[in-house]
C-alpha positions in Angstrom: -19.0 -4.5 -9.1 -19.8 -6.8 -6.3 -21.3 -5.7 -3.1 -18.2 -6.3 -0.7 -16.3 -3.9 -3.2 -18.9 -1.4 -3.3 -19.1 -1.1 0.3 -15.6 -1.1 0.9 -14.9 1.7 -2.0 -17.9 3.6 -0.6 -17.1 3.8 3.1 -15.2 0.8 5.0 -11.9 1.0 2.8 -11.9 5.0 4.3 -12.4 3.8 7.8 -9.9 0.9 7.4 -7.2 3.7 5.9 -8.0 5.9 8.7 -7.5 3.5 11.4 -4.0 2.3 10.1 -3.0 6.0 9.8 -3.8 7.9 7.0 -4.6 11.7 7.2 -6.3 14.6 5.4 -3.8 16.4 2.9 -1.0 13.4 3.1 0.9 12.2 -0.2 0.4 8.5 -0.4 1.9 5.8 -2.8 -0.1 3.0 -3.6 2.6 0.7 -4.7 1.2 -2.2 -7.1 -2.2 -0.8 -6.9 -4.0 -2.9 -9.2 -7.8 -2.0 -9.6 -7.5 0.6 -6.5 -9.1 -1.1 -4.1 -7.0 1.0 -1.6 -6.2 3.8 -4.0 -10.0 5.0 -4.2 -10.4 5.1 -0.4 -7.3 6.8 0.4 -8.0 9.4 -2.5 -10.9 10.4 0.1 -9.2 10.1 2.9 -6.2 12.7 2.2 -9.2 14.8 0.2 -8.4 17.4 -2.5 -5.3 18.8 -0.8 -3.9 15.4 -0.7 -2.8 13.3 -3.4 -2.4 9.8 -4.2 0.2 8.1 -6.3 -1.4 5.3 -8.0 1.6 2.6 -9.3 1.3 -0.4 -11.2 2.5 -2.6 -14.1 -0.8 -3.8 -15.2 -2.2 -1.4 -17.6 -5.5 -2.8 -17.7 -6.0 -2.4 -14.3 -4.9 1.2 -14.0 -7.3 1.9 -17.0 -10.3 0.3 -14.7 -8.9 2.5 -11.8 -8.9 5.8 -13.9 -12.7 4.7 -14.7 -13.8 4.4 -11.2 -11.9 7.5 -10.2 -13.9 9.3 -12.9 -16.9 7.7 -11.8 -16.7 8.9 -8.2 -15.4 12.6 -9.6 -11.8 11.6 -7.9 -9.1 13.8 -9.2 -6.5 13.7 -6.8 -5.3 10.5 -8.3 -1.8 10.4 -10.2 -1.0 7.5 -12.2 2.1 6.1 -12.3 3.0 3.5 -14.9 5.8 1.2 -14.6 7.6 -1.5 -16.5 7.9 -3.8 -13.2 11.2 -2.6 -12.3 11.9 -2.3 -8.8 12.1 1.6 -9.1 9.8 4.3 -7.3 10.1 7.6 -10.1 8.8 9.7 -7.3 10.9 12.8 -5.5 12.8 11.5 -2.6 11.4 12.6 0.7 8.0 13.4 -0.8 5.4 10.9 0.4 3.9 10.5 3.7 2.7 7.0 3.5 3.3 3.9 1.6 1.2 1.0 0.6 2.5 -2.5 0.1 -0.3 -4.5 0.4 -0.1 -8.0 -0.6 2.6 -7.5 -3.2 5.7 -8.7 -0.8 5.3 -12.4 -2.5 5.8 -11.2 -6.1 9.2 -9.4 -5.1 12.0 -11.3 -5.1 14.6 -8.5 -4.3 12.5 -6.9 -1.7 15.5 -5.2 -0.1 15.4 -3.4 -3.3 11.7 -2.3 -2.9 12.5 -1.4 0.5 15.4 1.0 -0.3 13.1 2.7 -3.0 10.3 3.3 -0.2 13.1 4.4 2.1 14.2 7.3 -0.5 10.5 8.5 -1.5 9.2 8.6 2.2 9.7 11.5 4.5 11.5 11.3 7.8 8.7 9.6 10.1 6.9 8.4 7.2 4.6 5.7 7.4 5.3 2.3 5.7 2.1 0.0 5.9 1.9 -3.6 4.7 -0.3 -6.3 4.3 1.7 -9.5 3.7 -1.0 -11.6 2.2 0.6 -15.1 1.6 3.3 -15.4 3.9 4.1 -19.2 5.5 1.2 -19.2 7.9 -1.5 -17.6 5.7 -4.4 -18.8 4.5 -5.0 -19.9 1.6 -1.8 -20.6 -0.8 0.6 -20.2 2.7 3.1 -22.2 0.4 3.7 -19.2 -1.8 6.5 -18.0 0.6 8.8 -19.3 3.3 8.5 -15.9 5.2 6.7 -15.5 8.4 5.8 -12.3 9.9 8.7 -12.2 12.0 11.2 -12.6 9.0 9.4 -9.6 7.4 9.7 -7.3 10.3 13.5 -8.1 10.5 14.2 -7.3 7.1 12.4 -3.7 7.1 13.8 -3.2 10.1 17.1 -3.5 8.9 16.7 -0.8 6.2 16.3 2.1 8.9 12.6 1.5 9.8 11.0 0.3 13.1 7.8 -1.2 13.9 5.5 0.9 15.5 2.2 -1.5 15.2 0.9 -4.8 14.1 -2.9 -5.4 14.0 -5.2 -8.0 12.6 -7.9 -6.4 10.6 -10.9 -6.9 8.1 -9.8 -5.7 4.9 -10.2 -6.0 1.0 -8.0 -8.9 -0.6 -9.1 -9.1 -4.5 -12.7 -8.9 -4.7 -13.3 -10.0 -1.3 -13.3 -9.2 2.4 -10.2 -11.0 4.3 -8.8 -10.7 7.9 -5.0 -10.3 7.8 -2.1 -8.6 9.5 -1.0 -5.1 9.2 2.3 -4.3 10.0 2.9 -0.3 10.4 6.4 0.6 10.2 8.1 4.3 10.4 11.2 5.5 8.7 13.7 6.2 11.5 16.0 9.6 11.4 19.5 9.5 10.0 21.2 8.3 7.2 20.5 5.3 5.2 
Protein backbone atom coordinates (compact mmCIF):
# COMPACT_ATOMS: atom_id res chain seq x y z
CA UNK A 1 0.00 0.00 0.00
CA UNK A 2 1.41 3.38 -0.95
CA UNK A 3 2.14 5.87 1.82
CA UNK A 4 -0.50 8.33 0.53
CA UNK A 5 -3.20 5.68 0.72
CA UNK A 6 -2.01 4.49 4.11
CA UNK A 7 -2.15 8.04 5.58
CA UNK A 8 -5.52 8.63 3.93
CA UNK A 9 -7.11 5.40 5.21
CA UNK A 10 -5.65 5.73 8.69
CA UNK A 11 -6.56 9.33 9.46
CA UNK A 12 -6.70 12.00 6.76
CA UNK A 13 -9.72 10.49 4.99
CA UNK A 14 -11.64 10.56 8.26
CA UNK A 15 -10.84 14.24 8.79
CA UNK A 16 -11.84 15.05 5.20
CA UNK A 17 -15.21 13.24 5.48
CA UNK A 18 -16.02 14.88 8.82
CA UNK A 19 -15.34 18.27 7.22
CA UNK A 20 -17.73 17.56 4.36
CA UNK A 21 -20.48 16.65 6.82
CA UNK A 22 -20.47 12.92 7.63
CA UNK A 23 -21.32 12.22 11.28
CA UNK A 24 -21.46 9.34 13.75
CA UNK A 25 -24.31 6.84 13.38
CA UNK A 26 -25.22 7.96 9.85
CA UNK A 27 -26.02 5.72 6.90
CA UNK A 28 -23.81 6.49 3.89
CA UNK A 29 -23.86 5.23 0.31
CA UNK A 30 -20.52 5.32 -1.51
CA UNK A 31 -21.69 4.98 -5.13
CA UNK A 32 -18.89 3.68 -7.35
CA UNK A 33 -16.75 2.99 -4.28
CA UNK A 34 -13.88 1.28 -6.08
CA UNK A 35 -11.35 -0.18 -3.64
CA UNK A 36 -12.78 1.87 -0.77
CA UNK A 37 -10.66 5.01 -0.47
CA UNK A 38 -13.74 6.82 0.86
CA UNK A 39 -15.65 3.79 2.17
CA UNK A 40 -13.06 2.81 4.79
CA UNK A 41 -12.69 6.29 6.34
CA UNK A 42 -16.47 6.80 6.20
CA UNK A 43 -16.99 3.55 8.11
CA UNK A 44 -14.66 4.85 10.81
CA UNK A 45 -16.49 8.20 11.01
CA UNK A 46 -20.00 6.72 11.36
CA UNK A 47 -18.82 4.14 13.90
CA UNK A 48 -20.35 0.82 14.88
CA UNK A 49 -23.91 2.19 14.98
CA UNK A 50 -23.57 3.67 11.49
CA UNK A 51 -23.53 1.86 8.18
CA UNK A 52 -21.81 2.22 4.82
CA UNK A 53 -23.22 0.82 1.59
CA UNK A 54 -20.32 0.23 -0.81
CA UNK A 55 -21.76 0.02 -4.34
CA UNK A 56 -19.64 -0.89 -7.34
CA UNK A 57 -19.73 -3.11 -10.44
CA UNK A 58 -16.04 -4.11 -10.23
CA UNK A 59 -15.82 -7.39 -8.29
CA UNK A 60 -12.03 -7.11 -8.01
CA UNK A 61 -12.24 -3.69 -6.34
CA UNK A 62 -14.97 -4.91 -4.00
CA UNK A 63 -12.76 -7.86 -3.01
CA UNK A 64 -9.91 -5.43 -2.21
CA UNK A 65 -12.30 -3.34 -0.14
CA UNK A 66 -13.50 -6.36 1.84
CA UNK A 67 -9.89 -7.41 2.49
CA UNK A 68 -8.92 -3.94 3.76
CA UNK A 69 -12.03 -3.70 5.95
CA UNK A 70 -11.35 -7.11 7.52
CA UNK A 71 -7.70 -6.22 8.17
CA UNK A 72 -8.84 -3.08 10.02
CA UNK A 73 -11.62 -4.85 11.94
CA UNK A 74 -14.33 -2.80 10.22
CA UNK A 75 -17.72 -4.54 10.23
CA UNK A 76 -20.22 -1.81 9.30
CA UNK A 77 -19.77 -1.99 5.50
CA UNK A 78 -22.38 -3.70 3.34
CA UNK A 79 -21.25 -4.55 -0.18
CA UNK A 80 -23.78 -3.79 -2.91
CA UNK A 81 -22.69 -5.44 -6.15
CA UNK A 82 -24.27 -4.06 -9.29
CA UNK A 83 -24.15 -4.97 -12.94
CA UNK A 84 -23.57 -1.34 -13.85
CA UNK A 85 -27.19 -0.38 -14.34
CA UNK A 86 -28.18 2.96 -12.89
CA UNK A 87 -30.35 1.55 -10.12
CA UNK A 88 -29.67 1.79 -6.39
CA UNK A 89 -31.11 -1.30 -4.67
CA UNK A 90 -31.48 0.36 -1.26
CA UNK A 91 -34.68 1.25 0.60
CA UNK A 92 -36.15 4.67 -0.26
CA UNK A 93 -35.46 7.54 2.16
CA UNK A 94 -33.04 5.43 4.22
CA UNK A 95 -29.67 7.08 3.58
CA UNK A 96 -28.20 10.20 5.24
CA UNK A 97 -25.30 10.81 2.82
CA UNK A 98 -24.51 9.77 -0.77
CA UNK A 99 -20.99 10.12 -2.13
CA UNK A 100 -20.60 10.44 -5.91
CA UNK A 101 -16.83 10.78 -6.04
CA UNK A 102 -15.04 10.61 -9.38
CA UNK A 103 -17.93 8.84 -11.11
CA UNK A 104 -20.00 11.42 -13.02
CA UNK A 105 -17.80 11.31 -16.12
CA UNK A 106 -18.61 7.58 -16.48
CA UNK A 107 -22.39 8.13 -16.49
CA UNK A 108 -24.20 9.02 -19.71
CA UNK A 109 -27.65 9.37 -18.13
CA UNK A 110 -26.78 11.48 -15.09
CA UNK A 111 -30.40 12.50 -14.51
CA UNK A 112 -31.23 8.84 -13.89
CA UNK A 113 -28.59 8.56 -11.17
CA UNK A 114 -29.66 11.87 -9.58
CA UNK A 115 -33.24 10.53 -9.50
CA UNK A 116 -32.03 7.32 -7.83
CA UNK A 117 -30.01 9.27 -5.28
CA UNK A 118 -33.03 11.46 -4.56
CA UNK A 119 -35.14 8.36 -3.84
CA UNK A 120 -32.73 6.78 -1.33
CA UNK A 121 -31.78 9.99 0.52
CA UNK A 122 -33.72 11.14 3.55
CA UNK A 123 -35.27 14.62 3.37
CA UNK A 124 -32.45 17.07 4.05
CA UNK A 125 -29.89 14.35 3.21
CA UNK A 126 -26.45 15.23 1.87
CA UNK A 127 -25.32 14.52 -1.69
CA UNK A 128 -21.57 15.13 -1.88
CA UNK A 129 -19.94 15.15 -5.31
CA UNK A 130 -16.32 15.18 -6.41
CA UNK A 131 -16.74 15.93 -10.13
CA UNK A 132 -13.30 14.87 -11.33
CA UNK A 133 -12.61 15.34 -15.05
CA UNK A 134 -15.01 18.23 -15.67
CA UNK A 135 -14.13 20.67 -18.43
CA UNK A 136 -11.55 22.81 -16.61
CA UNK A 137 -10.08 20.08 -14.42
CA UNK A 138 -6.58 18.75 -14.92
CA UNK A 139 -5.44 16.31 -16.09
CA UNK A 140 -7.79 14.92 -18.73
CA UNK A 141 -10.17 17.88 -18.81
CA UNK A 142 -11.30 16.79 -22.27
CA UNK A 143 -13.34 13.83 -20.95
CA UNK A 144 -16.44 15.98 -20.59
CA UNK A 145 -17.68 19.38 -21.69
CA UNK A 146 -19.38 20.09 -18.37
CA UNK A 147 -18.37 22.98 -16.18
CA UNK A 148 -19.03 23.05 -12.42
CA UNK A 149 -21.97 25.42 -12.96
CA UNK A 150 -23.48 22.93 -15.46
CA UNK A 151 -23.21 20.10 -12.95
CA UNK A 152 -24.79 22.31 -10.29
CA UNK A 153 -27.72 23.18 -12.60
CA UNK A 154 -28.28 19.50 -13.45
CA UNK A 155 -28.49 18.52 -9.80
CA UNK A 156 -30.57 21.50 -8.71
CA UNK A 157 -33.07 20.60 -11.46
CA UNK A 158 -33.93 17.37 -9.60
CA UNK A 159 -34.90 19.02 -6.29
CA UNK A 160 -31.53 19.54 -4.60
CA UNK A 161 -29.90 22.81 -3.60
CA UNK A 162 -26.19 23.62 -3.48
CA UNK A 163 -25.19 24.05 0.15
CA UNK A 164 -21.44 24.48 -0.23
CA UNK A 165 -18.62 24.36 -2.76
CA UNK A 166 -15.11 23.84 -1.41
CA UNK A 167 -11.67 23.23 -2.85
CA UNK A 168 -9.89 20.51 -0.86
CA UNK A 169 -6.98 18.11 -0.80
CA UNK A 170 -8.34 14.60 -1.32
CA UNK A 171 -7.60 11.15 -2.70
CA UNK A 172 -7.91 10.46 -6.43
CA UNK A 173 -7.08 6.93 -7.49
CA UNK A 174 -4.01 6.21 -5.34
CA UNK A 175 -2.59 9.72 -4.96
CA UNK A 176 -3.40 13.02 -3.32
CA UNK A 177 -5.05 15.60 -5.51
CA UNK A 178 -6.88 18.90 -5.06
CA UNK A 179 -10.39 19.35 -6.32
CA UNK A 180 -13.81 20.84 -5.82
CA UNK A 181 -16.38 19.20 -3.61
CA UNK A 182 -20.00 20.14 -4.25
CA UNK A 183 -22.37 19.48 -1.34
CA UNK A 184 -26.08 19.45 -2.09
CA UNK A 185 -29.09 18.92 0.19
CA UNK A 186 -32.28 17.14 -0.75
CA UNK A 187 -35.17 19.58 -0.69
CA UNK A 188 -38.44 19.00 1.06
CA UNK A 189 -41.51 18.28 -1.03
CA UNK A 190 -42.52 15.85 -3.72
CA UNK A 191 -40.31 14.97 -6.62
